[in-house]
PyMOL Python script that loads the backbone (N, CA, C, O; Angstrom):
from pymol import cmd

cmd.read_pdbstr("""\
ATOM      1  N   MET A   1      -8.406   2.904  15.648  1.00  0.00           N
ATOM      2  CA  MET A   1      -8.421   3.494  14.041  1.00  0.00           C
ATOM      3  C   MET A   1      -6.705   3.282  14.084  1.00  0.00           C
ATOM      4  O   MET A   1      -5.929   3.175  15.034  1.00  0.00           O
ATOM      5  N   SER A   2      -6.505   3.275  12.663  1.00  0.00           N
ATOM      6  CA  SER A   2      -5.238   2.921  12.058  1.00  0.00           C
ATOM      7  C   SER A   2      -4.320   4.454  11.445  1.00  0.00           C
ATOM      8  O   SER A   2      -4.779   5.290  10.666  1.00  0.00           O
ATOM      9  N   THR A   3      -3.337   4.455  11.898  1.00  0.00           N
ATOM     10  CA  THR A   3      -2.593   5.658  11.607  1.00  0.00           C
ATOM     11  C   THR A   3      -2.349   5.731  10.182  1.00  0.00           C
ATOM     12  O   THR A   3      -2.701   4.865   9.380  1.00  0.00           O
ATOM     13  N   ARG A   4      -1.739   6.786   9.903  1.00  0.00           N
ATOM     14  CA  ARG A   4      -1.028   6.642   8.745  1.00  0.00           C
ATOM     15  C   ARG A   4       0.104   5.761   8.499  1.00  0.00           C
ATOM     16  O   ARG A   4       0.357   5.036   7.537  1.00  0.00           O
ATOM     17  N   ASP A   5       0.898   6.046   9.882  1.00  0.00           N
ATOM     18  CA  ASP A   5       2.281   5.167   9.782  1.00  0.00           C
ATOM     19  C   ASP A   5       1.760   3.459   9.740  1.00  0.00           C
ATOM     20  O   ASP A   5       2.292   2.579   9.063  1.00  0.00           O
ATOM     21  N   ASP A   6       0.680   3.314  10.585  1.00  0.00           N
ATOM     22  CA  ASP A   6       0.249   1.776  10.492  1.00  0.00           C
ATOM     23  C   ASP A   6       0.149   1.560   9.066  1.00  0.00           C
ATOM     24  O   ASP A   6       1.053   0.862   8.607  1.00  0.00           O
ATOM     25  N   VAL A   7      -0.796   2.015   8.174  1.00  0.00           N
ATOM     26  CA  VAL A   7      -0.693   1.586   6.893  1.00  0.00           C
ATOM     27  C   VAL A   7       0.065   1.619   6.286  1.00  0.00           C
ATOM     28  O   VAL A   7       0.195   0.557   5.678  1.00  0.00           O
ATOM     29  N   LEU A   8       1.235   2.821   5.891  1.00  0.00           N
ATOM     30  CA  LEU A   8       2.890   2.687   5.726  1.00  0.00           C
ATOM     31  C   LEU A   8       3.443   1.214   6.176  1.00  0.00           C
ATOM     32  O   LEU A   8       4.101   0.441   5.480  1.00  0.00           O
ATOM     33  N   ALA A   9       3.015   1.034   7.484  1.00  0.00           N
ATOM     34  CA  ALA A   9       4.134  -0.580   7.877  1.00  0.00           C
ATOM     35  C   ALA A   9       3.641  -1.732   7.069  1.00  0.00           C
ATOM     36  O   ALA A   9       4.311  -2.702   6.714  1.00  0.00           O
ATOM     37  N   VAL A  10       2.492  -1.519   6.847  1.00  0.00           N
ATOM     38  CA  VAL A  10       1.432  -3.020   6.385  1.00  0.00           C
ATOM     39  C   VAL A  10       2.019  -2.733   5.095  1.00  0.00           C
ATOM     40  O   VAL A  10       2.685  -3.667   4.648  1.00  0.00           O
ATOM     41  N   VAL A  11       1.933  -1.337   4.127  1.00  0.00           N
ATOM     42  CA  VAL A  11       2.395  -1.872   3.044  1.00  0.00           C
ATOM     43  C   VAL A  11       3.814  -2.318   2.422  1.00  0.00           C
ATOM     44  O   VAL A  11       4.140  -2.887   1.381  1.00  0.00           O
ATOM     45  N   LYS A  12       4.598  -1.735   3.675  1.00  0.00           N
ATOM     46  CA  LYS A  12       6.308  -2.044   3.458  1.00  0.00           C
ATOM     47  C   LYS A  12       6.154  -3.603   3.851  1.00  0.00           C
ATOM     48  O   LYS A  12       6.673  -4.414   3.084  1.00  0.00           O
ATOM     49  N   ARG A  13       5.574  -4.007   4.828  1.00  0.00           N
ATOM     50  CA  ARG A  13       5.486  -5.397   5.366  1.00  0.00           C
ATOM     51  C   ARG A  13       5.111  -6.431   3.714  1.00  0.00           C
ATOM     52  O   ARG A  13       5.890  -7.321   3.372  1.00  0.00           O
ATOM     53  N   HIS A  14       4.086  -6.161   3.046  1.00  0.00           N
ATOM     54  CA  HIS A  14       3.992  -6.685   2.127  1.00  0.00           C
ATOM     55  C   HIS A  14       4.782  -6.535   1.148  1.00  0.00           C
ATOM     56  O   HIS A  14       4.982  -7.551   0.482  1.00  0.00           O
ATOM     57  N   LEU A  15       5.550  -5.148   0.691  1.00  0.00           N
ATOM     58  CA  LEU A  15       6.302  -5.304   0.107  1.00  0.00           C
ATOM     59  C   LEU A  15       7.531  -6.148  -0.235  1.00  0.00           C
ATOM     60  O   LEU A  15       7.851  -6.779  -1.243  1.00  0.00           O
ATOM     61  N   VAL A  16       8.239  -5.893   1.219  1.00  0.00           N
ATOM     62  CA  VAL A  16       9.122  -6.951   1.474  1.00  0.00           C
ATOM     63  C   VAL A  16       8.868  -8.471   1.543  1.00  0.00           C
ATOM     64  O   VAL A  16       9.750  -9.289   1.283  1.00  0.00           O
ATOM     65  N   ASP A  17       7.758  -8.765   1.867  1.00  0.00           N
ATOM     66  CA  ASP A  17       7.459 -10.479   1.483  1.00  0.00           C
ATOM     67  C   ASP A  17       7.276 -10.621   0.437  1.00  0.00           C
ATOM     68  O   ASP A  17       7.636 -11.702  -0.030  1.00  0.00           O
ATOM     69  N   THR A  18       6.671  -9.686  -0.418  1.00  0.00           N
ATOM     70  CA  THR A  18       6.657 -10.305  -2.065  1.00  0.00           C
ATOM     71  C   THR A  18       7.892  -9.847  -2.791  1.00  0.00           C
ATOM     72  O   THR A  18       8.107 -10.616  -3.729  1.00  0.00           O
ATOM     73  N   VAL A  19       8.849  -8.815  -2.707  1.00  0.00           N
ATOM     74  CA  VAL A  19       9.634  -8.894  -3.927  1.00  0.00           C
ATOM     75  C   VAL A  19      11.217  -9.246  -3.022  1.00  0.00           C
ATOM     76  O   VAL A  19      11.707  -8.759  -2.003  1.00  0.00           O
ATOM     77  N   GLU A  20      11.509  -9.942  -3.639  1.00  0.00           N
ATOM     78  CA  GLU A  20      13.232 -10.074  -3.277  1.00  0.00           C
ATOM     79  C   GLU A  20      13.862  -9.332  -3.320  1.00  0.00           C
ATOM     80  O   GLU A  20      13.840  -8.425  -4.153  1.00  0.00           O
ATOM     81  N   GLY A  21      14.809  -9.507  -2.232  1.00  0.00           N
ATOM     82  CA  GLY A  21      16.303  -8.878  -1.948  1.00  0.00           C
ATOM     83  C   GLY A  21      15.591  -7.183  -1.312  1.00  0.00           C
ATOM     84  O   GLY A  21      16.434  -6.298  -1.168  1.00  0.00           O
ATOM     85  N   ILE A  22      14.525  -6.927  -1.068  1.00  0.00           N
ATOM     86  CA  ILE A  22      14.338  -5.265  -0.434  1.00  0.00           C
ATOM     87  C   ILE A  22      14.272  -5.828   1.015  1.00  0.00           C
ATOM     88  O   ILE A  22      13.888  -6.953   1.334  1.00  0.00           O
ATOM     89  N   ASP A  23      14.712  -4.848   1.822  1.00  0.00           N
ATOM     90  CA  ASP A  23      14.652  -4.789   3.332  1.00  0.00           C
ATOM     91  C   ASP A  23      13.820  -3.704   3.571  1.00  0.00           C
ATOM     92  O   ASP A  23      13.928  -2.598   3.042  1.00  0.00           O
ATOM     93  N   VAL A  24      13.172  -3.973   4.203  1.00  0.00           N
ATOM     94  CA  VAL A  24      12.195  -2.316   5.350  1.00  0.00           C
ATOM     95  C   VAL A  24      12.791  -1.058   5.154  1.00  0.00           C
ATOM     96  O   VAL A  24      12.161  -0.015   4.982  1.00  0.00           O
ATOM     97  N   ALA A  25      14.434  -1.208   5.192  1.00  0.00           N
ATOM     98  CA  ALA A  25      15.124  -0.210   5.832  1.00  0.00           C
ATOM     99  C   ALA A  25      15.473   0.753   4.111  1.00  0.00           C
ATOM    100  O   ALA A  25      15.776   1.943   4.033  1.00  0.00           O
ATOM    101  N   GLN A  26      15.302  -0.219   2.936  1.00  0.00           N
ATOM    102  CA  GLN A  26      15.609   0.485   1.801  1.00  0.00           C
ATOM    103  C   GLN A  26      13.853   1.060   1.186  1.00  0.00           C
ATOM    104  O   GLN A  26      13.720   1.768   0.188  1.00  0.00           O
ATOM    105  N   VAL A  27      12.849   0.630   1.919  1.00  0.00           N
ATOM    106  CA  VAL A  27      11.722   1.267   1.209  1.00  0.00           C
ATOM    107  C   VAL A  27      11.720   2.611   1.540  1.00  0.00           C
ATOM    108  O   VAL A  27      11.792   2.953   2.720  1.00  0.00           O
ATOM    109  N   ASP A  28      11.654   3.331   0.730  1.00  0.00           N
ATOM    110  CA  ASP A  28      12.102   5.109   0.559  1.00  0.00           C
ATOM    111  C   ASP A  28      10.066   5.277  -0.500  1.00  0.00           C
ATOM    112  O   ASP A  28       9.752   5.069  -1.672  1.00  0.00           O
ATOM    113  N   PRO A  29       9.302   5.701   0.653  1.00  0.00           N
ATOM    114  CA  PRO A  29       8.019   5.842   0.248  1.00  0.00           C
ATOM    115  C   PRO A  29       7.800   6.753  -0.969  1.00  0.00           C
ATOM    116  O   PRO A  29       6.937   6.640  -1.840  1.00  0.00           O
ATOM    117  N   ALA A  30       8.898   7.812  -0.827  1.00  0.00           N
ATOM    118  CA  ALA A  30       8.751   8.690  -2.345  1.00  0.00           C
ATOM    119  C   ALA A  30       8.839   7.844  -3.543  1.00  0.00           C
ATOM    120  O   ALA A  30       8.513   8.370  -4.607  1.00  0.00           O
ATOM    121  N   LYS A  31       9.204   6.689  -3.545  1.00  0.00           N
ATOM    122  CA  LYS A  31       9.566   6.054  -4.696  1.00  0.00           C
ATOM    123  C   LYS A  31       8.389   5.104  -5.411  1.00  0.00           C
ATOM    124  O   LYS A  31       7.323   5.076  -4.795  1.00  0.00           O
ATOM    125  N   SER A  32       8.453   4.451  -6.444  1.00  0.00           N
ATOM    126  CA  SER A  32       7.442   3.623  -6.882  1.00  0.00           C
ATOM    127  C   SER A  32       7.453   2.067  -6.426  1.00  0.00           C
ATOM    128  O   SER A  32       8.539   1.761  -5.935  1.00  0.00           O
ATOM    129  N   MET A  33       6.780   1.313  -6.456  1.00  0.00           N
ATOM    130  CA  MET A  33       7.265   0.310  -6.409  1.00  0.00           C
ATOM    131  C   MET A  33       8.105  -0.571  -7.312  1.00  0.00           C
ATOM    132  O   MET A  33       8.722  -1.597  -7.025  1.00  0.00           O
ATOM    133  N   LYS A  34       7.978   0.112  -8.558  1.00  0.00           N
ATOM    134  CA  LYS A  34       8.893  -0.438  -9.705  1.00  0.00           C
ATOM    135  C   LYS A  34      10.000  -0.162  -9.470  1.00  0.00           C
ATOM    136  O   LYS A  34      10.899  -0.992  -9.605  1.00  0.00           O
ATOM    137  N   ASP A  35      10.252   1.294  -8.988  1.00  0.00           N
ATOM    138  CA  ASP A  35      11.726   1.686  -8.409  1.00  0.00           C
ATOM    139  C   ASP A  35      12.605   0.880  -7.681  1.00  0.00           C
ATOM    140  O   ASP A  35      13.831   0.803  -7.773  1.00  0.00           O
ATOM    141  N   LEU A  36      11.498   0.034  -6.630  1.00  0.00           N
ATOM    142  CA  LEU A  36      12.000  -0.836  -5.994  1.00  0.00           C
ATOM    143  C   LEU A  36      12.223  -2.344  -6.358  1.00  0.00           C
ATOM    144  O   LEU A  36      12.342  -3.263  -5.547  1.00  0.00           O
ATOM    145  N   GLY A  37      12.252  -2.411  -7.428  1.00  0.00           N
ATOM    146  CA  GLY A  37      12.186  -3.553  -8.362  1.00  0.00           C
ATOM    147  C   GLY A  37      11.340  -4.719  -7.872  1.00  0.00           C
ATOM    148  O   GLY A  37      11.764  -5.800  -7.463  1.00  0.00           O
ATOM    149  N   ALA A  38       9.875  -4.261  -7.997  1.00  0.00           N
ATOM    150  CA  ALA A  38       8.628  -4.869  -8.122  1.00  0.00           C
ATOM    151  C   ALA A  38       8.421  -4.957  -9.774  1.00  0.00           C
ATOM    152  O   ALA A  38       8.943  -4.216 -10.607  1.00  0.00           O
ATOM    153  N   ASN A  39       7.532  -6.047 -10.009  1.00  0.00           N
ATOM    154  CA  ASN A  39       7.221  -6.161 -11.354  1.00  0.00           C
ATOM    155  C   ASN A  39       5.614  -5.928 -11.308  1.00  0.00           C
ATOM    156  O   ASN A  39       5.119  -5.773 -10.192  1.00  0.00           O
ATOM    157  N   SER A  40       5.007  -5.903 -12.123  1.00  0.00           N
ATOM    158  CA  SER A  40       3.827  -5.473 -12.348  1.00  0.00           C
ATOM    159  C   SER A  40       2.450  -6.737 -11.605  1.00  0.00           C
ATOM    160  O   SER A  40       1.269  -6.497 -11.358  1.00  0.00           O
ATOM    161  N   LEU A  41       3.240  -8.055 -11.429  1.00  0.00           N
ATOM    162  CA  LEU A  41       2.592  -9.027 -10.576  1.00  0.00           C
ATOM    163  C   LEU A  41       2.642  -8.885  -9.450  1.00  0.00           C
ATOM    164  O   LEU A  41       1.727  -9.267  -8.720  1.00  0.00           O
ATOM    165  N   ASP A  42       4.091  -8.098  -8.850  1.00  0.00           N
ATOM    166  CA  ASP A  42       4.202  -7.866  -7.460  1.00  0.00           C
ATOM    167  C   ASP A  42       3.708  -6.851  -7.099  1.00  0.00           C
ATOM    168  O   ASP A  42       3.571  -6.836  -5.876  1.00  0.00           O
ATOM    169  N   ILE A  43       3.251  -5.672  -7.760  1.00  0.00           N
ATOM    170  CA  ILE A  43       2.622  -4.523  -7.150  1.00  0.00           C
ATOM    171  C   ILE A  43       1.097  -5.267  -7.055  1.00  0.00           C
ATOM    172  O   ILE A  43       0.486  -4.979  -6.027  1.00  0.00           O
ATOM    173  N   VAL A  44       0.689  -5.808  -7.606  1.00  0.00           N
ATOM    174  CA  VAL A  44      -0.545  -6.314  -7.775  1.00  0.00           C
ATOM    175  C   VAL A  44      -1.171  -7.426  -6.159  1.00  0.00           C
ATOM    176  O   VAL A  44      -2.212  -7.401  -5.503  1.00  0.00           O
ATOM    177  N   GLU A  45      -0.142  -8.110  -6.091  1.00  0.00           N
ATOM    178  CA  GLU A  45       0.252  -8.932  -4.645  1.00  0.00           C
ATOM    179  C   GLU A  45       0.300  -7.885  -3.556  1.00  0.00           C
ATOM    180  O   GLU A  45      -0.393  -8.105  -2.563  1.00  0.00           O
ATOM    181  N   VAL A  46       0.995  -6.816  -3.598  1.00  0.00           N
ATOM    182  CA  VAL A  46       1.250  -6.020  -2.634  1.00  0.00           C
ATOM    183  C   VAL A  46      -0.085  -5.163  -2.208  1.00  0.00           C
ATOM    184  O   VAL A  46      -0.363  -4.970  -1.025  1.00  0.00           O
ATOM    185  N   VAL A  47      -0.701  -4.782  -3.051  1.00  0.00           N
ATOM    186  CA  VAL A  47      -1.893  -3.912  -2.996  1.00  0.00           C
ATOM    187  C   VAL A  47      -2.916  -4.859  -2.723  1.00  0.00           C
ATOM    188  O   VAL A  47      -3.623  -4.382  -1.835  1.00  0.00           O
ATOM    189  N   SER A  48      -3.253  -5.783  -3.011  1.00  0.00           N
ATOM    190  CA  SER A  48      -3.977  -6.961  -2.515  1.00  0.00           C
ATOM    191  C   SER A  48      -4.026  -6.909  -1.026  1.00  0.00           C
ATOM    192  O   SER A  48      -4.877  -6.425  -0.279  1.00  0.00           O
ATOM    193  N   CYS A  49      -2.717  -7.628  -0.735  1.00  0.00           N
ATOM    194  CA  CYS A  49      -2.706  -8.360   0.496  1.00  0.00           C
ATOM    195  C   CYS A  49      -2.444  -7.050   1.585  1.00  0.00           C
ATOM    196  O   CYS A  49      -2.168  -7.302   2.758  1.00  0.00           O
ATOM    197  N   SER A  50      -2.545  -5.770   1.145  1.00  0.00           N
ATOM    198  CA  SER A  50      -2.332  -4.287   2.133  1.00  0.00           C
ATOM    199  C   SER A  50      -4.185  -4.523   2.118  1.00  0.00           C
ATOM    200  O   SER A  50      -4.809  -4.864   3.123  1.00  0.00           O
ATOM    201  N   MET A  51      -4.713  -4.299   0.990  1.00  0.00           N
ATOM    202  CA  MET A  51      -6.139  -4.138   1.138  1.00  0.00           C
ATOM    203  C   MET A  51      -6.953  -4.961   2.124  1.00  0.00           C
ATOM    204  O   MET A  51      -7.719  -4.692   3.049  1.00  0.00           O
ATOM    205  N   ARG A  52      -6.472  -6.102   1.543  1.00  0.00           N
ATOM    206  CA  ARG A  52      -7.083  -7.502   2.747  1.00  0.00           C
ATOM    207  C   ARG A  52      -7.145  -7.259   3.917  1.00  0.00           C
ATOM    208  O   ARG A  52      -8.147  -7.271   4.632  1.00  0.00           O
ATOM    209  N   GLU A  53      -5.525  -6.901   4.329  1.00  0.00           N
ATOM    210  CA  GLU A  53      -5.207  -6.650   5.596  1.00  0.00           C
ATOM    211  C   GLU A  53      -6.036  -5.633   6.176  1.00  0.00           C
ATOM    212  O   GLU A  53      -6.662  -5.792   7.224  1.00  0.00           O
ATOM    213  N   LEU A  54      -6.034  -4.481   5.416  1.00  0.00           N
ATOM    214  CA  LEU A  54      -6.826  -3.333   6.163  1.00  0.00           C
ATOM    215  C   LEU A  54      -8.235  -3.455   5.948  1.00  0.00           C
ATOM    216  O   LEU A  54      -8.864  -2.468   6.329  1.00  0.00           O
ATOM    217  N   LYS A  55      -9.186  -4.753   5.248  1.00  0.00           N
ATOM    218  CA  LYS A  55     -10.205  -4.651   5.119  1.00  0.00           C
ATOM    219  C   LYS A  55     -10.859  -3.463   4.272  1.00  0.00           C
ATOM    220  O   LYS A  55     -11.896  -2.901   4.626  1.00  0.00           O
ATOM    221  N   VAL A  56     -10.027  -3.086   2.928  1.00  0.00           N
ATOM    222  CA  VAL A  56     -10.599  -1.783   2.219  1.00  0.00           C
ATOM    223  C   VAL A  56     -10.891  -2.298   0.856  1.00  0.00           C
ATOM    224  O   VAL A  56     -10.420  -3.406   0.598  1.00  0.00           O
ATOM    225  N   LYS A  57     -11.477  -1.788   0.077  1.00  0.00           N
ATOM    226  CA  LYS A  57     -11.611  -1.869  -1.193  1.00  0.00           C
ATOM    227  C   LYS A  57     -11.300  -0.635  -2.082  1.00  0.00           C
ATOM    228  O   LYS A  57     -11.870   0.413  -1.778  1.00  0.00           O
ATOM    229  N   ILE A  58     -10.252  -0.646  -3.411  1.00  0.00           N
ATOM    230  CA  ILE A  58     -10.297   0.469  -3.440  1.00  0.00           C
ATOM    231  C   ILE A  58     -10.580   0.228  -5.479  1.00  0.00           C
ATOM    232  O   ILE A  58     -10.066  -0.743  -6.035  1.00  0.00           O
ATOM    233  N   PRO A  59     -11.214   1.002  -6.080  1.00  0.00           N
ATOM    234  CA  PRO A  59     -11.218   0.540  -7.547  1.00  0.00           C
ATOM    235  C   PRO A  59     -10.232   1.019  -8.020  1.00  0.00           C
ATOM    236  O   PRO A  59      -9.840   2.161  -7.781  1.00  0.00           O
ATOM    237  N   ARG A  60      -9.425  -0.178  -9.118  1.00  0.00           N
ATOM    238  CA  ARG A  60      -8.654  -0.424  -9.760  1.00  0.00           C
ATOM    239  C   ARG A  60      -8.399   0.962 -10.569  1.00  0.00           C
ATOM    240  O   ARG A  60      -7.255   1.381 -10.748  1.00  0.00           O
ATOM    241  N   ALA A  61      -9.177   1.420 -10.890  1.00  0.00           N
ATOM    242  CA  ALA A  61      -8.764   2.641 -11.886  1.00  0.00           C
ATOM    243  C   ALA A  61      -8.328   4.005 -10.994  1.00  0.00           C
ATOM    244  O   ALA A  61      -8.055   5.081 -11.525  1.00  0.00           O
ATOM    245  N   GLU A  62      -8.312   3.737  -9.398  1.00  0.00           N
ATOM    246  CA  GLU A  62      -7.889   4.954  -8.479  1.00  0.00           C
ATOM    247  C   GLU A  62      -6.464   4.318  -8.668  1.00  0.00           C
ATOM    248  O   GLU A  62      -5.488   5.056  -8.802  1.00  0.00           O
ATOM    249  N   LEU A  63      -6.331   2.833  -8.680  1.00  0.00           N
ATOM    250  CA  LEU A  63      -4.761   2.499  -8.016  1.00  0.00           C
ATOM    251  C   LEU A  63      -3.835   2.934  -9.204  1.00  0.00           C
ATOM    252  O   LEU A  63      -2.745   3.462  -8.985  1.00  0.00           O
ATOM    253  N   ASN A  64      -4.298   2.697 -10.450  1.00  0.00           N
ATOM    254  CA  ASN A  64      -3.764   3.004 -11.677  1.00  0.00           C
ATOM    255  C   ASN A  64      -3.233   4.583 -11.882  1.00  0.00           C
ATOM    256  O   ASN A  64      -2.619   5.107 -12.812  1.00  0.00           O
ATOM    257  N   ARG A  65      -3.573   4.944 -11.020  1.00  0.00           N
ATOM    258  CA  ARG A  65      -3.291   6.522 -11.043  1.00  0.00           C
ATOM    259  C   ARG A  65      -1.854   7.131 -10.375  1.00  0.00           C
ATOM    260  O   ARG A  65      -1.106   8.063 -10.670  1.00  0.00           O
ATOM    261  N   LEU A  66      -1.879   5.961  -9.176  1.00  0.00           N
ATOM    262  CA  LEU A  66      -0.735   6.281  -8.298  1.00  0.00           C
ATOM    263  C   LEU A  66       0.643   6.150  -8.869  1.00  0.00           C
ATOM    264  O   LEU A  66       0.768   5.301  -9.753  1.00  0.00           O
ATOM    265  N   THR A  67       1.767   6.886  -8.497  1.00  0.00           N
ATOM    266  CA  THR A  67       2.589   7.173  -8.855  1.00  0.00           C
ATOM    267  C   THR A  67       3.818   6.746  -8.309  1.00  0.00           C
ATOM    268  O   THR A  67       4.868   6.604  -8.935  1.00  0.00           O
ATOM    269  N   ASN A  68       3.542   6.460  -6.567  1.00  0.00           N
ATOM    270  CA  ASN A  68       4.592   5.917  -5.560  1.00  0.00           C
ATOM    271  C   ASN A  68       3.883   5.573  -4.367  1.00  0.00           C
ATOM    272  O   ASN A  68       2.705   5.859  -4.150  1.00  0.00           O
ATOM    273  N   ILE A  69       4.672   4.927  -3.580  1.00  0.00           N
ATOM    274  CA  ILE A  69       4.365   4.538  -2.335  1.00  0.00           C
ATOM    275  C   ILE A  69       3.715   5.194  -1.338  1.00  0.00           C
ATOM    276  O   ILE A  69       2.995   4.562  -0.565  1.00  0.00           O
ATOM    277  N   ASP A  70       3.896   6.659  -1.217  1.00  0.00           N
ATOM    278  CA  ASP A  70       2.942   7.328  -0.815  1.00  0.00           C
ATOM    279  C   ASP A  70       2.224   7.891  -0.899  1.00  0.00           C
ATOM    280  O   ASP A  70       1.902   8.708  -0.036  1.00  0.00           O
ATOM    281  N   GLU A  71       1.509   7.680  -2.218  1.00  0.00           N
ATOM    282  CA  GLU A  71       0.059   7.901  -2.724  1.00  0.00           C
ATOM    283  C   GLU A  71      -0.621   6.529  -2.409  1.00  0.00           C
ATOM    284  O   GLU A  71      -1.797   6.461  -2.051  1.00  0.00           O
ATOM    285  N   LEU A  72       0.049   5.629  -2.537  1.00  0.00           N
ATOM    286  CA  LEU A  72      -1.145   4.320  -2.164  1.00  0.00           C
ATOM    287  C   LEU A  72      -1.056   4.406  -0.963  1.00  0.00           C
ATOM    288  O   LEU A  72      -2.188   4.296  -0.491  1.00  0.00           O
ATOM    289  N   VAL A  73      -0.051   4.596   0.075  1.00  0.00           N
ATOM    290  CA  VAL A  73      -0.873   4.735   1.516  1.00  0.00           C
ATOM    291  C   VAL A  73      -1.553   5.777   2.090  1.00  0.00           C
ATOM    292  O   VAL A  73      -2.220   5.727   3.123  1.00  0.00           O
ATOM    293  N   ASP A  74      -1.299   7.014   1.162  1.00  0.00           N
ATOM    294  CA  ASP A  74      -2.514   8.080   1.663  1.00  0.00           C
ATOM    295  C   ASP A  74      -4.281   7.696   1.194  1.00  0.00           C
ATOM    296  O   ASP A  74      -5.333   7.969   1.772  1.00  0.00           O
ATOM    297  N   LEU A  75      -4.021   7.013   0.002  1.00  0.00           N
ATOM    298  CA  LEU A  75      -5.336   6.693  -0.465  1.00  0.00           C
ATOM    299  C   LEU A  75      -5.668   5.475   0.305  1.00  0.00           C
ATOM    300  O   LEU A  75      -6.769   5.635   0.833  1.00  0.00           O
ATOM    301  N   LEU A  76      -5.001   3.981   0.660  1.00  0.00           N
ATOM    302  CA  LEU A  76      -5.453   3.558   1.668  1.00  0.00           C
ATOM    303  C   LEU A  76      -5.716   3.909   2.947  1.00  0.00           C
ATOM    304  O   LEU A  76      -6.434   3.128   3.571  1.00  0.00           O
ATOM    305  N   HIS A  77      -5.294   4.958   3.549  1.00  0.00           N
ATOM    306  CA  HIS A  77      -5.437   5.293   4.655  1.00  0.00           C
ATOM    307  C   HIS A  77      -6.758   6.372   5.073  1.00  0.00           C
ATOM    308  O   HIS A  77      -7.241   6.637   6.174  1.00  0.00           O
ATOM    309  N   LYS A  78      -7.144   6.915   3.523  1.00  0.00           N
ATOM    310  CA  LYS A  78      -8.394   7.756   3.530  1.00  0.00           C
ATOM    311  C   LYS A  78      -9.441   7.025   3.334  1.00  0.00           C
ATOM    312  O   LYS A  78     -10.398   7.111   4.103  1.00  0.00           O
ATOM    313  N   THR A  79      -9.440   6.129   2.212  1.00  0.00           N
ATOM    314  CA  THR A  79     -10.173   4.777   2.366  1.00  0.00           C
ATOM    315  C   THR A  79     -10.638   4.094   3.628  1.00  0.00           C
ATOM    316  O   THR A  79     -11.830   4.052   3.934  1.00  0.00           O
ATOM    317  N   LEU A  80      -9.816   3.636   4.251  1.00  0.00           N
ATOM    318  CA  LEU A  80      -9.859   3.116   5.483  1.00  0.00           C
ATOM    319  C   LEU A  80     -10.530   4.278   6.821  1.00  0.00           C
ATOM    320  O   LEU A  80     -11.147   3.844   7.793  1.00  0.00           O
ATOM    321  N   GLN A  81     -10.334   5.309   6.664  1.00  0.00           N
ATOM    322  CA  GLN A  81     -10.832   6.444   7.593  1.00  0.00           C
ATOM    323  C   GLN A  81     -12.293   6.724   7.312  1.00  0.00           C
ATOM    324  O   GLN A  81     -13.179   6.818   8.161  1.00  0.00           O
ATOM    325  N   GLU A  82     -12.456   6.881   5.619  1.00  0.00           N
ATOM    326  CA  GLU A  82     -13.995   6.910   5.670  1.00  0.00           C
ATOM    327  C   GLU A  82     -14.547   5.599   5.889  1.00  0.00           C
ATOM    328  O   GLU A  82     -15.545   5.781   6.586  1.00  0.00           O
ATOM    329  N   LYS A  83     -14.415   4.407   5.659  1.00  0.00           N
ATOM    330  CA  LYS A  83     -15.070   3.533   5.912  1.00  0.00           C
ATOM    331  C   LYS A  83     -15.226   3.302   7.517  1.00  0.00           C
ATOM    332  O   LYS A  83     -16.353   3.187   7.998  1.00  0.00           O
ATOM    333  N   GLN A  84     -14.047   3.237   8.338  1.00  0.00           N
ATOM    334  CA  GLN A  84     -14.363   3.716   9.678  1.00  0.00           C
ATOM    335  C   GLN A  84     -15.492   4.590  10.235  1.00  0.00           C
ATOM    336  O   GLN A  84     -16.215   4.318  11.194  1.00  0.00           O
ATOM    337  N   ALA A  85     -15.519   5.795   9.392  1.00  0.00           N
ATOM    338  CA  ALA A  85     -16.523   6.787  10.061  1.00  0.00           C
ATOM    339  C   ALA A  85     -17.709   6.480   9.380  1.00  0.00           C
ATOM    340  O   ALA A  85     -18.629   7.151   9.849  1.00  0.00           O
ATOM    341  N   ALA A  86     -18.118   5.652   8.354  1.00  0.00           N
ATOM    342  CA  ALA A  86     -19.339   5.245   8.039  1.00  0.00           C
ATOM    343  C   ALA A  86     -20.087   4.102   8.820  1.00  0.00           C
ATOM    344  O   ALA A  86     -21.260   3.751   8.688  1.00  0.00           O
ATOM    345  N   ALA A  87     -18.773   3.428   9.971  1.00  0.00           N
ATOM    346  CA  ALA A  87     -19.293   2.635  10.286  1.00  0.00           C
ATOM    347  C   ALA A  87     -19.985   2.870  11.875  1.00  0.00           C
ATOM    348  O   ALA A  87     -20.828   2.254  12.527  1.00  0.00           O
ATOM    349  N   SER A  88     -19.118   4.150  12.124  1.00  0.00           N
ATOM    350  CA  SER A  88     -19.542   4.581  13.557  1.00  0.00           C
ATOM    351  C   SER A  88     -20.762   5.791  13.546  1.00  0.00           C
ATOM    352  O   SER A  88     -21.202   6.235  14.607  1.00  0.00           O
TER     353      SER A  88
END
""", "prot")
cmd.dss("prot")
cmd.show_as("cartoon", "prot")
cmd.util.cbc("prot")
cmd.orient("prot")
């Protein structure tokens, strides 16, 4: 079972891989990806890669309501827990 910290690590890794000039130490989960220099394509890439790695799907409408990295991590973690609960 993945912890919230595991999910945060996945999102941070994809953010650092996708957006030039960011290192993990700079990633403040209270900020939005835009605040960290990500453009809309970068954000789609980070979210898509994170969902693929965690093997979850989140509707775009839910993603559009998010305002920062913490909210994304919470949503991914909640979705992952629900998926794992349904599987057991």
